[in-house]
N, CA, C and O atoms as CSV, one atom per row, in Angstrom:
chain,resi,resn,atom,element,x,y,z
A,1,MET,N,N,10.075,3.496,13.920
A,1,MET,CA,C,9.162,2.631,13.195
A,1,MET,C,C,7.966,2.479,14.245
A,1,MET,O,O,6.807,2.530,13.833
A,2,THR,N,N,8.212,2.316,15.435
A,2,THR,CA,C,7.118,2.166,16.458
A,2,THR,C,C,6.247,3.263,16.482
A,2,THR,O,O,5.119,3.010,16.905
A,3,GLN,N,N,6.491,4.490,16.115
A,3,GLN,CA,C,5.730,5.630,16.244
A,3,GLN,C,C,4.327,5.497,15.384
A,3,GLN,O,O,3.381,6.252,15.612
A,4,TYR,N,N,4.285,4.580,14.485
A,4,TYR,CA,C,3.151,4.480,13.630
A,4,TYR,C,C,2.276,3.335,14.090
A,4,TYR,O,O,1.149,3.189,13.618
A,5,ARG,N,N,2.761,2.545,14.976
A,5,ARG,CA,C,2.017,1.288,15.521
A,5,ARG,C,C,0.409,1.516,15.686
A,5,ARG,O,O,-0.425,0.671,15.360
A,6,ASN,N,N,0.137,2.676,16.192
A,6,ASN,CA,C,-1.236,2.905,16.464
A,6,ASN,C,C,-1.924,3.753,15.414
A,6,ASN,O,O,-3.093,4.091,15.595
A,7,ARG,N,N,-1.286,4.101,14.362
A,7,ARG,CA,C,-1.774,4.885,13.348
A,7,ARG,C,C,-1.569,4.280,11.905
A,7,ARG,O,O,-1.465,5.033,10.936
A,8,LEU,N,N,-1.515,2.981,11.784
A,8,LEU,CA,C,-1.312,2.406,10.517
A,8,LEU,C,C,-2.508,2.658,9.595
A,8,LEU,O,O,-3.678,2.700,9.973
A,9,PRO,N,N,-2.093,2.815,8.400
A,9,PRO,CA,C,-3.107,3.338,7.408
A,9,PRO,C,C,-4.312,2.450,7.237
A,9,PRO,O,O,-5.407,2.899,6.898
A,10,GLN,N,N,-4.066,1.101,7.497
A,10,GLN,CA,C,-5.228,0.176,7.270
A,10,GLN,C,C,-6.014,0.042,8.438
A,10,GLN,O,O,-6.983,-0.714,8.357
A,11,LEU,N,N,-5.785,0.648,9.558
A,11,LEU,CA,C,-6.662,0.586,10.780
A,11,LEU,C,C,-7.913,1.304,10.695
A,11,LEU,O,O,-8.890,0.815,11.262
A,12,PRO,N,N,-8.032,2.493,10.012
A,12,PRO,CA,C,-9.446,3.105,9.817
A,12,PRO,C,C,-10.202,2.149,8.999
A,12,PRO,O,O,-9.688,1.237,8.353
A,13,LYS,N,N,-11.608,2.446,9.076
A,13,LYS,CA,C,-12.586,1.610,8.305
A,13,LYS,C,C,-12.658,2.198,6.847
A,13,LYS,O,O,-13.602,2.883,6.454
A,14,CYS,N,N,-11.554,1.857,6.078
A,14,CYS,CA,C,-11.652,2.172,4.631
A,14,CYS,C,C,-11.312,0.993,3.772
A,14,CYS,O,O,-10.899,-0.027,4.325
A,15,LEU,N,N,-11.445,1.038,2.488
A,15,LEU,CA,C,-11.267,-0.223,1.755
A,15,LEU,C,C,-9.858,-0.224,1.236
A,15,LEU,O,O,-9.287,0.843,1.009
A,16,PHE,N,N,-9.317,-1.307,1.054
A,16,PHE,CA,C,-7.980,-1.443,0.442
A,16,PHE,C,C,-7.942,-2.649,-0.487
A,16,PHE,O,O,-8.550,-3.680,-0.200
A,17,LEU,N,N,-7.222,-2.516,-1.608
A,17,LEU,CA,C,-7.088,-3.532,-2.489
A,17,LEU,C,C,-5.743,-4.271,-2.173
A,17,LEU,O,O,-4.738,-3.617,-1.895
A,18,THR,N,N,-5.733,-5.529,-2.213
A,18,THR,CA,C,-4.437,-6.149,-1.907
A,18,THR,C,C,-4.120,-7.013,-3.214
A,18,THR,O,O,-4.992,-7.297,-4.035
A,19,ASP,N,N,-2.848,-7.383,-3.318
A,19,ASP,CA,C,-2.452,-8.177,-4.409
A,19,ASP,C,C,-2.548,-9.560,-3.896
A,19,ASP,O,O,-2.685,-9.723,-2.684
A,20,GLY,N,N,-2.491,-10.543,-4.676
A,20,GLY,CA,C,-2.536,-11.919,-4.227
A,20,GLY,C,C,-2.221,-12.824,-5.334
A,20,GLY,O,O,-2.683,-12.608,-6.454
A,21,GLY,N,N,-1.456,-13.834,-5.086
A,21,GLY,CA,C,-1.090,-14.853,-6.153
A,21,GLY,C,C,-0.135,-14.380,-7.091
A,21,GLY,O,O,-0.198,-14.719,-8.272
A,22,THR,N,N,0.856,-13.525,-6.599
A,22,THR,CA,C,1.984,-13.217,-7.457
A,22,THR,C,C,2.644,-14.312,-8.332
A,22,THR,O,O,2.865,-14.232,-9.540
A,23,GLU,N,N,2.913,-15.328,-7.523
A,23,GLU,CA,C,3.644,-16.531,-8.194
A,23,GLU,C,C,2.733,-17.210,-9.128
A,23,GLU,O,O,3.164,-17.686,-10.178
A,24,THR,N,N,1.477,-17.277,-8.790
A,24,THR,CA,C,0.460,-17.880,-9.803
A,24,THR,C,C,0.373,-17.193,-11.042
A,24,THR,O,O,0.420,-17.781,-12.122
A,25,GLU,N,N,0.229,-15.793,-10.900
A,25,GLU,CA,C,0.328,-14.836,-12.082
A,25,GLU,C,C,1.490,-15.176,-12.877
A,25,GLU,O,O,1.363,-15.538,-14.047
A,26,LEU,N,N,2.681,-15.074,-12.272
A,26,LEU,CA,C,3.823,-15.125,-13.012
A,26,LEU,C,C,4.120,-16.502,-13.722
A,26,LEU,O,O,4.751,-16.561,-14.778
A,27,ILE,N,N,3.625,-17.592,-13.072
A,27,ILE,CA,C,3.743,-18.812,-13.609
A,27,ILE,C,C,2.685,-19.188,-14.749
A,27,ILE,O,O,3.020,-19.615,-15.855
A,28,TYR,N,N,1.423,-18.985,-14.358
A,28,TYR,CA,C,0.387,-19.535,-15.227
A,28,TYR,C,C,-0.141,-18.502,-16.311
A,28,TYR,O,O,-0.580,-18.867,-17.402
A,29,THR,N,N,-0.061,-17.252,-15.929
A,29,THR,CA,C,-0.502,-16.244,-16.878
A,29,THR,C,C,0.624,-15.739,-17.761
A,29,THR,O,O,0.457,-15.615,-18.974
A,30,LEU,N,N,1.824,-15.432,-17.130
A,30,LEU,CA,C,2.854,-14.944,-17.895
A,30,LEU,C,C,4.079,-15.955,-18.314
A,30,LEU,O,O,5.055,-15.591,-18.969
A,31,GLY,N,N,3.887,-17.138,-17.879
A,31,GLY,CA,C,4.702,-18.158,-18.314
A,31,GLY,C,C,6.167,-18.244,-17.787
A,31,GLY,O,O,7.050,-18.848,-18.396
A,32,PHE,N,N,6.352,-17.596,-16.617
A,32,PHE,CA,C,7.744,-17.712,-16.102
A,32,PHE,C,C,7.895,-18.950,-15.393
A,32,PHE,O,O,6.915,-19.518,-14.910
A,33,GLU,N,N,9.136,-19.435,-15.293
A,33,GLU,CA,C,9.548,-20.558,-14.401
A,33,GLU,C,C,10.070,-19.958,-13.125
A,33,GLU,O,O,10.848,-19.004,-13.138
A,34,LEU,N,N,9.617,-20.551,-11.974
A,34,LEU,CA,C,10.070,-19.991,-10.752
A,34,LEU,C,C,10.786,-21.232,-9.902
A,34,LEU,O,O,10.114,-21.939,-9.151
A,35,PRO,N,N,12.012,-21.398,-10.066
A,35,PRO,CA,C,12.549,-22.473,-9.263
A,35,PRO,C,C,12.236,-22.359,-7.765
A,35,PRO,O,O,12.365,-21.276,-7.194
A,36,CYS,N,N,11.847,-23.401,-7.158
A,36,CYS,CA,C,11.493,-23.398,-5.741
A,36,CYS,C,C,10.306,-22.398,-5.530
A,36,CYS,O,O,10.121,-21.963,-4.393
A,37,PHE,N,N,9.572,-22.048,-6.456
A,37,PHE,CA,C,8.426,-21.108,-6.272
A,37,PHE,C,C,8.892,-19.814,-5.757
A,37,PHE,O,O,8.233,-19.199,-4.919
A,38,ALA,N,N,10.158,-19.317,-6.292
A,38,ALA,CA,C,10.736,-18.199,-5.697
A,38,ALA,C,C,10.683,-17.001,-6.713
A,38,ALA,O,O,11.527,-16.872,-7.600
A,39,SER,N,N,9.738,-16.219,-6.543
A,39,SER,CA,C,9.612,-15.079,-7.406
A,39,SER,C,C,10.685,-13.999,-7.371
A,39,SER,O,O,10.869,-13.249,-8.330
A,40,PHE,N,N,11.383,-13.937,-6.254
A,40,PHE,CA,C,12.433,-12.963,-6.093
A,40,PHE,C,C,13.620,-13.219,-7.139
A,40,PHE,O,O,14.374,-12.328,-7.531
A,41,HIS,N,N,13.676,-14.510,-7.523
A,41,HIS,CA,C,14.760,-14.894,-8.518
A,41,HIS,C,C,14.596,-14.117,-9.806
A,41,HIS,O,O,15.574,-13.885,-10.517
A,42,LEU,N,N,13.352,-13.701,-10.126
A,42,LEU,CA,C,13.059,-12.954,-11.372
A,42,LEU,C,C,13.676,-11.580,-11.399
A,42,LEU,O,O,13.749,-10.943,-12.449
A,43,LEU,N,N,14.130,-11.112,-10.221
A,43,LEU,CA,C,14.665,-9.714,-10.186
A,43,LEU,C,C,16.012,-9.656,-10.930
A,43,LEU,O,O,16.496,-8.561,-11.216
A,44,ASN,N,N,16.651,-10.850,-11.261
A,44,ASN,CA,C,17.916,-10.990,-12.006
A,44,ASN,C,C,17.669,-10.858,-13.409
A,44,ASN,O,O,18.609,-10.586,-14.155
A,45,ASP,N,N,16.427,-11.030,-13.884
A,45,ASP,CA,C,16.013,-11.123,-15.265
A,45,ASP,C,C,15.289,-9.955,-15.777
A,45,ASP,O,O,14.168,-9.708,-15.333
A,46,PRO,N,N,15.845,-9.196,-16.696
A,46,PRO,CA,C,15.116,-7.873,-17.062
A,46,PRO,C,C,13.738,-7.979,-17.505
A,46,PRO,O,O,12.967,-7.039,-17.308
A,47,LYS,N,N,13.321,-9.155,-18.148
A,47,LYS,CA,C,11.955,-9.493,-18.436
A,47,LYS,C,C,11.123,-9.735,-17.282
A,47,LYS,O,O,9.977,-9.287,-17.247
A,48,GLY,N,N,11.638,-10.447,-16.285
A,48,GLY,CA,C,11.010,-10.758,-15.107
A,48,GLY,C,C,10.813,-9.584,-14.209
A,48,GLY,O,O,9.780,-9.449,-13.553
A,49,TYR,N,N,11.794,-8.738,-14.178
A,49,TYR,CA,C,11.810,-7.456,-13.480
A,49,TYR,C,C,10.670,-6.548,-13.991
A,49,TYR,O,O,9.929,-5.943,-13.216
A,50,ALA,N,N,10.569,-6.486,-15.320
A,50,ALA,CA,C,9.571,-5.686,-16.020
A,50,ALA,C,C,8.234,-6.232,-15.666
A,50,ALA,O,O,7.343,-5.441,-15.359
A,51,ALA,N,N,8.010,-7.533,-15.680
A,51,ALA,CA,C,6.829,-8.258,-15.479
A,51,ALA,C,C,6.284,-7.846,-14.049
A,51,ALA,O,O,5.123,-7.470,-13.894
A,52,ILE,N,N,7.157,-7.938,-13.063
A,52,ILE,CA,C,6.857,-7.575,-11.737
A,52,ILE,C,C,6.468,-6.172,-11.529
A,52,ILE,O,O,5.567,-5.895,-10.737
A,53,GLN,N,N,7.166,-5.173,-12.269
A,53,GLN,CA,C,6.819,-3.815,-12.285
A,53,GLN,C,C,5.412,-3.707,-12.780
A,53,GLN,O,O,4.585,-3.033,-12.166
A,54,ASP,N,N,5.147,-4.299,-13.780
A,54,ASP,CA,C,3.742,-4.182,-14.452
A,54,ASP,C,C,2.751,-4.676,-13.441
A,54,ASP,O,O,1.693,-4.085,-13.225
A,55,TYR,N,N,3.129,-5.802,-12.808
A,55,TYR,CA,C,2.101,-6.444,-11.893
A,55,TYR,C,C,1.714,-5.377,-10.745
A,55,TYR,O,O,0.554,-5.125,-10.418
A,56,TYR,N,N,2.741,-4.857,-10.247
A,56,TYR,CA,C,2.477,-3.800,-9.216
A,56,TYR,C,C,1.727,-2.579,-9.788
A,56,TYR,O,O,0.762,-2.059,-9.229
A,57,ARG,N,N,2.244,-2.185,-10.917
A,57,ARG,CA,C,1.504,-1.019,-11.563
A,57,ARG,C,C,-0.047,-1.135,-11.814
A,57,ARG,O,O,-0.900,-0.275,-11.596
A,58,ARG,N,N,-0.204,-2.370,-12.313
A,58,ARG,CA,C,-1.709,-2.632,-12.579
A,58,ARG,C,C,-2.587,-2.626,-11.380
A,58,ARG,O,O,-3.740,-2.199,-11.444
A,59,HIS,N,N,-2.011,-3.135,-10.185
A,59,HIS,CA,C,-2.787,-3.077,-8.916
A,59,HIS,C,C,-2.911,-1.579,-8.540
A,59,HIS,O,O,-3.982,-1.130,-8.131
A,60,ALA,N,N,-1.842,-0.837,-8.679
A,60,ALA,CA,C,-1.802,0.583,-8.345
A,60,ALA,C,C,-2.920,1.513,-9.095
A,60,ALA,O,O,-3.605,2.392,-8.573
A,61,GLU,N,N,-2.921,1.119,-10.348
A,61,GLU,CA,C,-3.946,1.704,-11.220
A,61,GLU,C,C,-5.388,1.402,-10.833
A,61,GLU,O,O,-6.248,2.276,-10.938
A,62,ILE,N,N,-5.637,0.305,-10.432
A,62,ILE,CA,C,-6.956,-0.237,-10.010
A,62,ILE,C,C,-7.371,0.503,-8.742
A,62,ILE,O,O,-8.459,1.056,-8.575
A,63,ALA,N,N,-6.314,0.440,-7.827
A,63,ALA,CA,C,-6.526,1.196,-6.511
A,63,ALA,C,C,-6.944,2.733,-6.704
A,63,ALA,O,O,-7.881,3.303,-6.146
A,64,ASN,N,N,-6.068,3.252,-7.590
A,64,ASN,CA,C,-6.338,4.653,-7.905
A,64,ASN,C,C,-7.602,4.964,-8.504
A,64,ASN,O,O,-8.274,5.929,-8.139
A,65,ARG,N,N,-7.970,4.112,-9.485
A,65,ARG,CA,C,-9.345,4.222,-10.157
A,65,ARG,C,C,-10.373,4.188,-9.244
A,65,ARG,O,O,-11.311,4.975,-9.373
A,66,TYR,N,N,-10.334,3.319,-8.255
A,66,TYR,CA,C,-11.571,3.148,-7.277
A,66,TYR,C,C,-11.248,3.967,-6.021
A,66,TYR,O,O,-12.059,3.908,-5.097
A,67,LYS,N,N,-10.234,4.667,-5.900
A,67,LYS,CA,C,-9.933,5.572,-4.816
A,67,LYS,C,C,-9.939,4.811,-3.423
A,67,LYS,O,O,-10.545,5.181,-2.417
A,68,VAL,N,N,-9.153,3.680,-3.553
A,68,VAL,CA,C,-9.068,2.845,-2.307
A,68,VAL,C,C,-7.538,2.697,-2.025
A,68,VAL,O,O,-6.701,3.011,-2.871
A,69,GLY,N,N,-7.221,2.213,-0.820
A,69,GLY,CA,C,-5.761,2.057,-0.404
A,69,GLY,C,C,-5.258,0.812,-1.071
A,69,GLY,O,O,-6.050,0.038,-1.610
A,70,LEU,N,N,-3.987,0.597,-1.052
A,70,LEU,CA,C,-3.269,-0.462,-1.689
A,70,LEU,C,C,-2.279,-1.096,-0.672
A,70,LEU,O,O,-1.500,-0.417,-0.002
A,71,ILE,N,N,-2.364,-2.397,-0.610
A,71,ILE,CA,C,-1.382,-3.118,0.150
A,71,ILE,C,C,-0.765,-4.191,-0.735
A,71,ILE,O,O,-1.449,-5.112,-1.181
A,72,LEU,N,N,0.530,-4.064,-0.982
A,72,LEU,CA,C,1.148,-4.943,-1.908
A,72,LEU,C,C,2.124,-5.908,-1.020
A,72,LEU,O,O,2.577,-5.581,0.077
A,73,ASP,N,N,2.347,-7.027,-1.613
A,73,ASP,CA,C,3.263,-7.991,-0.940
A,73,ASP,C,C,4.660,-7.896,-1.535
A,73,ASP,O,O,4.755,-7.585,-2.723
A,74,SER,N,N,5.620,-8.107,-0.903
A,74,SER,CA,C,6.968,-8.136,-1.571
A,74,SER,C,C,7.363,-9.510,-2.018
A,74,SER,O,O,6.699,-10.509,-1.743
A,75,LEU,N,N,8.512,-9.524,-2.744
A,75,LEU,CA,C,8.911,-10.840,-3.410
A,75,LEU,C,C,9.832,-11.607,-2.517
A,75,LEU,O,O,10.599,-12.465,-2.954
A,76,THR,N,N,9.738,-11.272,-1.224
A,76,THR,CA,C,10.709,-11.840,-0.211
A,76,THR,C,C,10.306,-13.170,0.366
A,76,THR,O,O,10.991,-13.714,1.232
A,77,TYR,N,N,9.133,-13.727,-0.138
A,77,TYR,CA,C,8.516,-14.912,0.542
A,77,TYR,C,C,9.494,-16.175,0.581
A,77,TYR,O,O,9.491,-16.921,1.561
A,78,ARG,N,N,10.299,-16.383,-0.475
A,78,ARG,CA,C,11.298,-17.476,-0.453
A,78,ARG,C,C,12.808,-16.952,-0.351
A,78,ARG,O,O,13.751,-17.703,-0.600
A,79,ALA,N,N,12.970,-15.674,0.015
A,79,ALA,CA,C,14.264,-15.093,-0.051
A,79,ALA,C,C,14.927,-15.322,1.369
A,79,ALA,O,O,15.399,-14.358,1.971
A,80,SER,N,N,14.959,-16.490,1.858
A,80,SER,CA,C,15.526,-16.817,3.210
A,80,SER,C,C,16.757,-17.652,3.008
A,80,SER,O,O,17.079,-18.079,1.899
A,81,THR,N,N,17.449,-17.876,4.129
A,81,THR,CA,C,18.648,-18.616,4.034
A,81,THR,C,C,18.479,-19.912,3.446
A,81,THR,O,O,19.190,-20.199,2.483
A,82,ASP,N,N,17.626,-20.755,3.890
A,82,ASP,CA,C,17.457,-22.164,3.343
A,82,ASP,C,C,17.105,-22.161,1.834
A,82,ASP,O,O,17.793,-22.827,1.061
A,83,TRP,N,N,16.096,-21.461,1.409
A,83,TRP,CA,C,15.718,-21.347,0.083
A,83,TRP,C,C,16.804,-20.711,-0.800
A,83,TRP,O,O,17.040,-21.160,-1.922
A,84,GLY,N,N,17.416,-19.734,-0.317
A,84,GLY,CA,C,18.435,-18.988,-1.031
A,84,GLY,C,C,19.664,-19.911,-1.342
A,84,GLY,O,O,20.273,-19.905,-2.412
A,85,LYS,N,N,19.932,-20.665,-0.313
A,85,LYS,CA,C,21.047,-21.708,-0.496
A,85,LYS,C,C,20.683,-22.693,-1.639
A,85,LYS,O,O,21.525,-22.976,-2.492
A,86,GLU,N,N,19.583,-23.153,-1.657
A,86,GLU,CA,C,19.096,-24.048,-2.622
A,86,GLU,C,C,19.057,-23.542,-4.002
A,86,GLU,O,O,19.101,-24.292,-4.977
A,87,LEU,N,N,18.970,-22.204,-4.077
A,87,LEU,CA,C,18.931,-21.507,-5.407
A,87,LEU,C,C,20.273,-20.959,-5.776
A,87,LEU,O,O,20.431,-20.387,-6.854
A,88,GLY,N,N,21.335,-21.129,-4.834
A,88,GLY,CA,C,22.716,-20.743,-5.180
A,88,GLY,C,C,23.028,-19.352,-4.663
A,88,GLY,O,O,24.059,-18.828,-5.084
A,89,TYR,N,N,22.258,-18.679,-3.792
A,89,TYR,CA,C,22.524,-17.353,-3.263
A,89,TYR,C,C,23.465,-17.417,-2.094
A,89,TYR,O,O,23.343,-18.274,-1.218
A,90,SER,N,N,24.341,-16.563,-2.090
A,90,SER,CA,C,25.144,-16.445,-0.819
A,90,SER,C,C,24.350,-15.611,0.142
A,90,SER,O,O,23.239,-15.158,-0.134
A,91,LYS,N,N,25.030,-15.411,1.395
A,91,LYS,CA,C,24.359,-14.561,2.353
A,91,LYS,C,C,24.150,-13.111,1.858
A,91,LYS,O,O,23.100,-12.479,1.974
A,92,GLN,N,N,25.316,-12.663,1.279
A,92,GLN,CA,C,25.338,-11.279,0.637
A,92,GLN,C,C,24.444,-11.191,-0.543
A,92,GLN,O,O,23.866,-10.137,-0.810
A,93,GLY,N,N,24.318,-12.210,-1.223
A,93,GLY,CA,C,23.379,-12.172,-2.547
A,93,GLY,C,C,21.960,-12.119,-2.002
A,93,GLY,O,O,21.131,-11.401,-2.561
A,94,LEU,N,N,21.630,-12.875,-0.893
A,94,LEU,CA,C,20.241,-12.778,-0.361
A,94,LEU,C,C,20.009,-11.460,0.143
A,94,LEU,O,O,18.915,-10.940,-0.078
A,95,ASP,N,N,20.894,-10.842,0.798
A,95,ASP,CA,C,20.732,-9.367,1.427
A,95,ASP,C,C,20.515,-8.527,0.284
A,95,ASP,O,O,19.670,-7.637,0.368
A,96,GLU,N,N,21.210,-8.704,-0.840
A,96,GLU,CA,C,21.064,-7.812,-2.008
A,96,GLU,C,C,19.626,-7.906,-2.661
A,96,GLU,O,O,18.943,-6.953,-3.035
A,97,ILE,N,N,19.319,-9.199,-2.719
A,97,ILE,CA,C,18.037,-9.495,-3.505
A,97,ILE,C,C,16.831,-9.056,-2.663
A,97,ILE,O,O,15.803,-8.610,-3.173
A,98,ASN,N,N,17.011,-9.202,-1.404
A,98,ASN,CA,C,15.886,-8.726,-0.552
A,98,ASN,C,C,15.694,-7.228,-0.576
A,98,ASN,O,O,14.570,-6.724,-0.575
A,99,HIS,N,N,16.879,-6.484,-0.598
A,99,HIS,CA,C,16.929,-4.982,-0.692
A,99,HIS,C,C,16.251,-4.745,-1.989
A,99,HIS,O,O,15.327,-3.932,-2.000
A,100,ALA,N,N,16.582,-5.331,-3.050
A,100,ALA,CA,C,16.146,-5.142,-4.453
A,100,ALA,C,C,14.690,-5.189,-4.451
A,100,ALA,O,O,14.002,-4.290,-4.933
A,101,ALA,N,N,14.152,-6.407,-3.820
A,101,ALA,CA,C,12.690,-6.664,-3.791
A,101,ALA,C,C,11.882,-5.427,-3.105
A,101,ALA,O,O,10.823,-4.991,-3.556
A,102,ILE,N,N,12.504,-4.954,-2.010
A,102,ILE,CA,C,11.751,-3.950,-1.345
A,102,ILE,C,C,11.858,-2.563,-1.985
A,102,ILE,O,O,10.936,-1.756,-1.874
A,103,ASN,N,N,13.023,-2.275,-2.680
A,103,ASN,CA,C,13.167,-1.048,-3.450
A,103,ASN,C,C,12.158,-1.081,-4.623
A,103,ASN,O,O,11.535,-0.061,-4.916
A,104,LEU,N,N,11.991,-2.245,-5.298
A,104,LEU,CA,C,11.087,-2.418,-6.362
A,104,LEU,C,C,9.708,-2.088,-5.813
A,104,LEU,O,O,8.991,-1.326,-6.461
A,105,LEU,N,N,9.304,-2.582,-4.715
A,105,LEU,CA,C,8.033,-2.463,-4.186
A,105,LEU,C,C,7.782,-0.998,-3.874
A,105,LEU,O,O,6.665,-0.509,-4.042
A,106,ARG,N,N,8.805,-0.303,-3.426
A,106,ARG,CA,C,8.652,1.172,-3.144
A,106,ARG,C,C,8.343,1.841,-4.476
A,106,ARG,O,O,8.169,3.059,-4.530
């Protein structure tokens, strides 16, 4: 992993689109409920999963249209031990949901 530390794609002077406000989009635009503001929880819901795929896809299409790079955020913001426990996730469940969030991002 460290082999790319000095050659990260965002280091040259080029434009990048970033996503922002994932949870805000999911709650206020798409009407999802996010217990504890945890978007990763939607990975367990087929409609939520599809909505997140669409969110990423729309950003990718915009970046492609304007020929700029793209930096996306994963859904792991609240997928930690403390928040996971509050949402009823075991350590193994959190591990699985974190992997699912990164796999979806890929």
